[in-house]
N, C-alpha and C positions, 0 to 999 in steps of 0.2 A: 764292842761293837754287837747287840742282842736284839733278833727278831721278840716282839713287841705286840702279840695277837691278845690282852688283852681285856679290848672290846667285846669279844667276844662270850656271850656267857655262855659255861659250860665247853663243851666240846675238847676236851680233854684231850680225846683221845688222835681228832680231826688234827689240832692245833702239833700237836707233836708230829704228826705226819708232813705239816704243811713246813716246820721252819726249819728244814734243810733247802726243800725247794728254795722257800723263797732266798736264803743265804745263796744258792746255786745261781740264780737268775742274778741277783743284784752282783755277781762274777762275769756275769754276760759268757756265764762255759758253754751255756745250750743255747743253739740258735733258735728255737720254737720248741711249746711243749705241749698237751695237751689232756685238761683236768676234767674230772668230770664231778662235782660234789653232788653223792644222793641223799637219802633220807626223807623223812618224815615231813611235813609243810611248815613251815613257818620257826623252824627250830636257831635259823642263821647261816643256810645255805650261801644267800646274796650279798648279804651282808658279808659275811667271811670273806665272798668272795672277790668285793669293794677292799677290805681290808688287805688283802694277798697285794691288790693293782700297786696301794698306798706302798704298800714296806715294799715293795720290789724297785719304785720310780722314789722313793723318800729322798731327801736328798741333806738329813741328816746321817752323823758315819756314828753316831753313838749309839740312837735307839729309834728303831724303827717300825711302823710309821711314827713322825711326830707328832702330825694331827698337823703341824702348822706351819711349815716351809709351803711354795706354791705348788708341790706336786699333788700331795694330801691332799690341800685346800680343794683347788681345782676339782681332782678325784669326788674327793666329797660330796660336790655340788653339783655332779657330775656334770663337769662340762671341760674337761680335758682334751686333748685334741688326739692323743693319744688312745682314747675309753672308747669304745663300740657297745653298747649296753643294749638289747635286742627283748622285744617281750612281747608280749602276744596280746596283739590291740591298743598298746601304749602308746598315746601321744605325749611327743615330748615339748608341747607347749607345757604339758602339766607337770613337769618334773619339779616345778620350785613347788605349786602346791604340795606334793606327793613328799617331799623331805620338809618340808613343815610338817607335815604330818610324821613324819620319823617314819613311813610302812609304804614305798613304790603299792606292794599289792594291791594296796588298796583304789589306785587307778588303772588297774587292767583287768582284764579277764581274765581268771586264769584255763577257761578252757576255750578261749579263741587261738587260730592255729596262727603260725609265725609263719609267711610265705616267702617264696624264693626270691621275691625281686627286693626281702627287705635283705636277705645275705647276696645280692647284687651289689647291692648300694654297699655295704661294707666291704665287699671284692672291692669296689674303685678305691677302694682309701687304702684297703691293703697292697695295692701295687708299688705303691713306694716301697723306696730301696731303706730307707729307714722312720724310726716313727720320729712325729716333731723335736720334740723335748722327754720324754721319759728314757728309762734304760731299753723298755718293751711296750710294744701296743697291747690292748687286751682286750678281746670279744670275750662277753659275759652274755651266755644266751639266758637267759630265766626261763622256767617251764621247757627245758628243753627236748623234753618231749612233744611238744606244742610245732614242732619242727612239721611242716606235711610232709610226703614224701618226693616233692619235689627238692621243697628248701633240702633234705637229707641228705639228697644223693647231692647237689652242689657241695654241701657241707662235707662230702665224704670225699670230693676233689680235693677240697681245700685240705683237708686230712692229708691225699695221699702224696700232694705237692705243697708243703707247709711254707705261708708265705715268711721272712725273715724279722726278724726280731718282734713276735707275734703272740702272747699267749691267750691259748682260748679256753674259755671254763664254761662249760657244760653246769647248768642249776636245776638239779633231776630231779623232782617226785618219785617217778616211777619209772625206772632207767630200763624195764621190758617193753618201754615202749618205745625204747634206742632200739635202730636197725645195731645188728649185732655185730657187721663188718664197723660202723664206728664205736662203740661199748667197746669193740676188744682194742682199739687203738688207743686208748684214755685209760691216764693213770687215775686208777679212783681213790677218793676221798669219801669215807665213810661217816656219818651225821645221824646221831642219836637223837630220841627226843632228852629234854629237857630233866633235869634234877631238879624233885620237890623247891630244896633250899635255893638254887640257880632260879628259879621260875619266878617264885616269891622275892626275893632281894631285887628284882629287877621291877617289881610292881612295887615294890614300897614305898620308893621316890612317886609314883604316880595315885591321883584325887581318883578313887573308883567308887562308889555305893556300893562291892559286893564282894563277897569273903575270896577271897585269894587262893585258900585250900578249894575251897566248891571251882571257882575256875582252874586252877591247875586238874579236879577233875574232867570237865567238863570237854576240855582240850587237848588230853593228855598231854599236859605239858608245852603246848607249841606257843612261844610269845605272836608268833604271827596271826595264829587264829585267834588268840584274846586281844591280841589287839582289833580285830575286824571288829568280833562283836561287840568290843565295848562301841567305835566308833560308830557304830549301825545302829545299838541298841538292840541287838539283836537277844541280849539276856532276862528282857523285859520280855520281848515279841514271844519268846519260848510259851509262856503261859497259854496267851490268847491261841498258838498253834494247839496245842496240847486240848484247850475245853471243844473247839471244834473236833479235833476227835473223837474226844469223848464226847461228845454230843452229836457225833453221824453227819455232820453237817458240812456236807459237799459244799454248798454256795457260800456260808459262814467261813471254808476254811480260803475258797475262791479268794472274798472280797478281803479277807481279813491278809493277804499274802499281797495281794494286789495293792490294799491303802501302805504296807509297811514297804512296798516297793519304790512306788510313788513318793511316799514321804519322805523316805531314809537316804533314798539311791536320787530318786530324778529318774528323768529317762536316760541324762546322758551316759550313766554310771549302770541303770538297771542293766548286770550282766549277770552270763549263765551260776557264775560262782558263786553268785547269794543266792541263787534257788536250790545252788546245790550243798549250801548251808542247814535250807530246811529238807533236803531229804536226809542229809547227816542228820540232822534233831530224830527225823523219824524213823529213823535204825536206831537210834538210842531210846526212843520210846520202846522200840520192839522190846528192847533186852530188859530194860528196867520193866516192864510188863512179865515178860517170862520170867524173871529173876522173884518178881514180890507172889507171883501163881504159884512158886517153889518155895513160898517163905523164907526167901536169900534176902532181906530191905537191908542189910548193910552195905551190899555192894551196888546199890543203885547209883547211877552216874547223875540224873539229876535232881537230887538229895532237895535242894528246895523247893522242889513240886513234889514230894514222897504222898502228901496229901489228895492230891487231885488226882494223884498215877493209880493210889491204892483204891481210891472210888471207879476210876478207868477200869481196874484189873476185874471187880465184880460184873461189869459190863460186857464186856469181851472173852469170847469164848478161848483155848488155848490154841487151835486151830484157827483161828483168825489171827493168831499172834504171829503162829508161822506161815503164813500167807504175807503178814507184813515184813517176816526177814527175806519171802521170798518176793516180794516187791520190791523192796530194798536194795536189793542187788543188782534186780532190772533195771530198775529208774539211774542207781549211779552207771549202769554201762549204756545206759543213751545218753545220760549226759556229757558224757566221757564222747559218743560219737555227734555231738550238734543236734539234740532233736530238739524239736519246737516246744518251747517252755511252758505253754497254756495246755499239751496233756498231760503233763508233771501232776495238777492236781487229782487230775480224771483213776489217774494210774496209783496212787497212794491212796487213794480212798476205797479201791477194789473192795477189796477185806469186810469192808464196814459196812459196801455194798449187798452183796452177796452175788458178786458176778466176777466173773473171771477179766481181769484186766484188761483184759485184749477186747473182750466185747463190749466192757465199759469205753475203751477209747474210741469200736467204729457207732456208739450211740450217742458221741456228743461233734 
């Protein structure tokens, strides 16, 4: 009998920490448990949460999860009666499509809130004394930091008076956003960036027209982010963005972003998370320009755009690059506060327009 979390890429430390927990739950020696999976975006936290749910409820007595029994199959299809998955702005009707692409995160906004009504719906199901068919019920909260204040209060009550035979897993990118009274109650499992080997092995079976070494560099080894970039053609889109920056062309930048968001995402999936990708690219451009200005070319992140970045560096002053860093930090905070997306282009262009970014916003 053994726990097999081999589907999870890398994450040796996390898997070692989870193995005895799975064994404990399979023996049904605890009534409930609260886990917090924390670490960088897109490194397998949500996948691991689902694999743990399979392993605990798997019918195999040899190796679990087996991936073949009814319990494993139902959890894998997100159709298990004892599995409750909470996601920001996620429509359950799209789960089949999400699973088809192997990436749930493409179908929900990582910046939308999880509201108290969603918590209440889950609580109604948890009032039952026993799970329907599994050993334990699993409540998995993707982007746990997106629980709004009222939802966090409701969850705190659940943790203070836990439901029987229930495992709650918070999947968290930014644990500092979780209320200390909730955070302190969790058994924490840390996830790390993937090694270059684990990252490249994953993409060996994926048909992409892009260097995996460069993809690793751009995404810091996040498979989730890489899959999103590929699915939305963001890798090719970066060159258009860079040209708009280097030409100081605000209108061109706005039009380029608008066309990209409409073409690749459509109105239904035009989410703040993708505007966040544009902002992250802006931050990486600022870093690359700083490195080029200081003659450290070998550390440039966007290596495929190095020639364009080099030309851009001739046109921009060092104080403007410093202002880009400042704007990047400010706008990143704005997005987490659900700021209107249409103000973002003006703020990003403030260093090129020679005006304080607040003045830019007042002018439009």
